[in-house]
C-alpha positions in Angstrom: 39.6 146.6 116.1 39.6 146.0 112.3 40.3 142.6 110.9 40.9 143.8 107.4 44.0 142.4 105.8 47.1 144.6 106.0 47.9 146.5 102.9 51.2 145.6 101.2 54.0 148.0 101.9 56.5 146.6 99.3 56.1 147.4 95.6 57.5 145.3 92.7 56.6 146.1 89.1 55.3 143.3 86.9 58.2 141.2 85.6 58.6 140.1 82.0 59.7 136.5 82.2 59.2 135.5 78.6 57.7 137.2 75.5 54.3 138.7 76.4 54.4 136.9 79.7 54.4 138.8 83.0 54.6 137.7 86.6 52.4 140.0 88.7 54.1 140.5 92.1 53.1 141.0 95.6 55.5 140.6 98.6 54.8 140.4 102.3 57.1 140.0 105.3 57.2 136.5 106.8 55.4 136.5 110.2 58.0 137.1 112.9 60.9 136.6 110.5 63.3 139.0 108.6 62.3 137.1 105.5 59.8 137.9 102.7 57.3 135.8 100.7 56.1 136.3 97.2 52.3 136.1 96.4 52.5 136.0 92.6 50.1 135.6 89.7 50.7 135.8 86.0 49.5 137.3 82.7 50.0 135.8 79.3 49.4 138.7 76.9 49.2 136.8 73.6 46.6 136.9 70.9 44.2 135.3 73.3 45.2 136.9 76.6 45.1 134.7 79.7 45.2 135.8 83.4 46.7 133.1 85.6 45.3 133.4 89.1 43.9 136.6 90.5 46.0 137.8 93.4 45.0 138.7 96.9 42.3 140.8 98.5 44.8 142.9 100.4 46.6 143.9 97.2 43.4 144.4 95.1 43.9 148.0 94.0 47.5 147.5 93.0 46.9 144.1 91.4 44.1 145.4 89.2 46.2 148.4 88.2 49.2 146.1 87.4 47.2 143.7 85.3 45.0 146.1 83.5 47.9 148.5 82.9 49.2 145.7 80.7 46.0 144.5 79.0 42.6 146.0 78.3 40.0 144.0 80.3 37.9 143.7 77.2 40.7 141.8 75.5 41.1 139.1 78.1 39.8 135.8 76.8 40.7 133.3 79.6 41.1 133.4 83.4 42.9 130.3 84.7 42.6 129.4 88.4 45.3 127.0 89.6 43.5 126.2 92.8 41.0 127.7 95.3 43.3 129.2 97.9 42.3 132.8 98.7 45.7 134.2 97.6 44.9 132.8 94.1 41.2 133.8 93.9 41.2 137.1 95.8 40.1 139.2 92.8 38.2 136.6 90.8 34.8 138.2 91.0 36.3 141.6 90.0 38.1 140.1 87.1 35.1 138.2 85.7 33.0 141.3 86.0 35.6 143.6 84.3 36.4 141.0 81.6 33.1 140.3 79.9 34.6 138.2 77.1 36.7 136.0 79.4 36.1 132.2 80.0 36.9 131.0 83.4 39.2 127.9 83.2 38.6 125.9 86.4 37.7 122.4 87.3 34.8 120.5 88.9 36.7 120.4 92.2 37.2 124.1 92.2 33.6 124.8 91.5 32.4 122.3 94.2 34.7 123.7 96.8 34.6 127.4 96.1 30.9 128.0 95.3 30.4 129.1 98.9 32.7 132.1 98.1 31.9 132.8 94.4 28.9 132.4 92.2 30.5 130.6 89.2 29.1 131.8 85.8 28.9 128.2 84.5 28.0 129.3 81.0 31.3 131.2 80.9 33.3 128.4 82.6 35.3 125.4 81.2 36.8 122.5 83.2 40.4 121.6 82.4 41.8 118.6 84.2 45.4 117.4 84.7 47.0 116.4 81.3 44.3 118.2 79.2 45.1 121.0 76.8 43.7 124.4 76.0 44.5 125.5 72.4 44.3 129.3 72.1 45.0 131.4 69.1 48.8 131.3 69.2 49.8 128.6 71.7 48.8 125.4 73.5 48.4 125.5 77.3 48.6 122.2 79.2 47.2 121.7 82.7 49.9 119.7 84.7 49.8 119.0 88.4 52.9 120.4 90.0 55.4 118.3 92.0 53.9 119.3 95.3 50.5 120.8 96.2 48.2 121.6 99.0 44.8 121.2 97.4 43.0 118.5 95.3 42.0 121.3 92.9 45.6 122.2 92.0 46.8 122.2 88.4 49.9 124.0 87.0 49.9 125.4 83.5 52.5 124.9 80.8 52.8 127.2 77.8 54.3 125.4 74.9 55.1 128.6 73.0 57.4 130.2 75.6 58.3 127.2 77.8 57.0 128.9 80.9 55.4 126.6 83.5 53.1 128.1 86.2 53.8 125.9 89.2 51.1 127.2 91.5 52.6 126.8 95.0 55.4 124.4 94.2 59.0 125.4 94.7 57.8 127.9 97.3 60.7 129.6 99.3 61.2 132.8 101.2 63.6 135.5 100.1 65.7 138.0 102.0 65.2 141.8 102.2 67.2 142.0 98.9 64.1 140.5 97.2 66.3 138.3 95.0 64.8 138.3 91.5 65.7 134.7 90.6 66.3 131.5 92.4 69.9 131.6 91.1 70.3 134.8 93.1 69.4 133.1 96.4 71.9 131.6 98.8 71.9 127.9 98.1 71.2 126.8 101.7 68.4 129.4 102.0 66.8 128.1 98.8 67.0 124.4 99.8 65.9 124.9 103.4 63.2 127.4 102.4 61.7 124.8 100.0 61.8 122.2 102.8 60.1 124.5 105.3 57.4 125.6 102.9 56.7 122.1 101.6 56.3 120.6 105.0 54.8 123.4 107.0 52.6 125.2 104.5 51.9 122.8 101.6 52.4 119.1 101.7 53.0 117.5 105.2 52.1 114.2 103.5 55.5 114.0 101.9 56.9 111.8 104.7 54.3 109.2 103.8 55.0 108.8 100.1 57.1 106.2 98.4 60.2 108.2 97.3 60.5 106.3 93.9 56.9 107.0 93.0 57.2 110.6 94.0 60.4 111.0 91.9 58.5 109.5 88.9 55.9 112.2 89.4 58.5 114.9 89.5 60.1 113.6 86.4 56.8 113.5 84.6 56.3 117.2 85.3 59.9 118.0 84.3 59.5 116.2 81.0 57.1 119.0 79.9 60.4 120.8 78.9 59.9 124.1 80.7 62.6 126.7 80.3 61.3 129.0 83.0 59.3 128.3 86.1 57.0 131.0 87.6 55.7 130.1 91.0 53.2 131.9 93.3 55.7 131.9 96.2 59.2 131.9 94.7 61.4 134.2 92.6 61.5 133.2 89.0 63.3 129.9 88.4 65.3 130.4 85.2 66.8 127.7 83.0 70.1 127.3 84.9 68.2 126.5 88.1 65.5 124.1 86.9 67.5 120.9 87.4 68.4 122.0 90.9 64.8 122.9 91.7 63.5 119.5 90.7 66.4 117.7 92.5 65.6 119.5 95.7 61.9 118.6 95.4 62.7 115.0 94.6 64.6 114.8 97.9 61.7 116.1 100.1 60.4 112.7 101.2 63.9 111.8 102.4 64.7 114.9 104.6 63.7 115.6 108.1 60.6 117.6 108.4 61.2 120.9 110.3 59.1 121.6 113.4 55.9 123.5 113.0 56.0 126.8 114.9 53.9 126.6 118.1 52.5 128.7 120.8 55.9 129.6 122.1 56.7 131.2 118.8 53.5 133.1 118.7 54.2 134.4 122.3 57.6 135.6 121.1 56.1 137.4 118.1 53.5 139.1 120.3 56.1 140.2 122.8 58.4 141.5 120.1 55.6 143.4 118.5 54.5 144.9 121.7 58.1 146.1 122.4 58.1 148.1 119.1 57.0 151.8 119.5 53.9 152.7 117.7 
């Protein structure tokens, strides 16, 4: 029996979300559900090109084709890793090998936690903490912790030239088989309930323990960056008309009931349903 990850069966082209800014897509079906989940990363193809997160191992061949179909690896100047989850670092070694002029923008926490999986080229690495800036040739990039996160390594990235904010795992939500291209295209209840489900069961179960006012202040601090577009690893693009609603939904997370975490009964159901499907 092979335990290799399943290859993606759904293909979405890279999406232009702002001038010279592309979301690199991967989509997988939710386990046991007729819903789908994005596993996105991003490319800023400016005067100093920046790769933002490096996709998954399962999608390696397509991810490399998608990114390097848009940019010559020799031209990449920075590789920003938002955090050390495997769906964000899956092709990090390949990228740093293929892009000899690239500096890896990480943090002390990422290096300490992820050295068991990747030999960091420290001479080609810089550490960028929450609130600090990276000035590249044609824009300022600001590291900004997103409203919710699942790792102490997490930093989002705000591009002051285009107004695009890379939110890492924040605003995560499933989509339907229609693969809605924007949050505005989603059913309102699906969007809200999807963010609640992901926030509590996949990202931030600590939300019930926070003081709502302090949490709202943090959300407002992020929103004051002034983004006009939010690109997230696990969400369709959040365009300007949906940003207020996205932040309001996240502000309410400490006040809502946490959905139950799927247990063994759900796994048994999935196994039985899978076994009933002809090969």
